[in-house]
C-alpha positions, -999 to +999 in steps of 0.1 A: +024-135-132+004-118-159-032-123-169-022-140-201+000-165-183-028-172-158-052-178-187-027-201-205-022-221-173-059-225-167-064-237-203-036-262-199-051-275-167-086-278-183-071-298-212-052-321-188-084-327-169-103-335-201-076-360-211-077-376-176-115-379-178-113-395-212-087-420-199-110-429-170-139-435-193-118-457-215-106-477-185-142-481-173-153-494-207-124-518-209-132-532-175-168-537-185-158-555-217-133-577-197-161-586-172-184-595-201-158-617-217-152-635-184-189-643-179-195-654-215-166-678-217-177-700-188-195-732-200-212-759-181-189-790-177-219-813-183-240-798-211-218-770-225-244-743-220-235-709-204-227-715-168-236-694-138-225-716-108-193-731-097-180-750-067-163-727-043-126-729-049-130-749-081-127-742-118-157-764-128-188-745-139-224-756-141-256-742-156-285-738-133-303-770-144-272-792-141-262-776-108-297-784-093-295-819-107-260-826-092-261-807-060-297-800-052-290-770-029-275-740-049-266-721-018-234-741-015-223-729-050-207-696-061-229-677-085-214-654-112 
């Protein structure tokens, strides 16, 4: 293998690594956005404010104030 071929292969490998790193960064950002969407769409079933707590194994969500009012002890609830 000649010097030119070696240099060409190195350049191709560098370009491939750059493309992979860009893909990884895009995937990370998409994951962040999906997680933000998940947390912002949950609303309290009682007052419709943003919810942070749910009953373990349930799809009902509660804001902090309503959760305290209904359950008293927040340690039994799942926090987002």
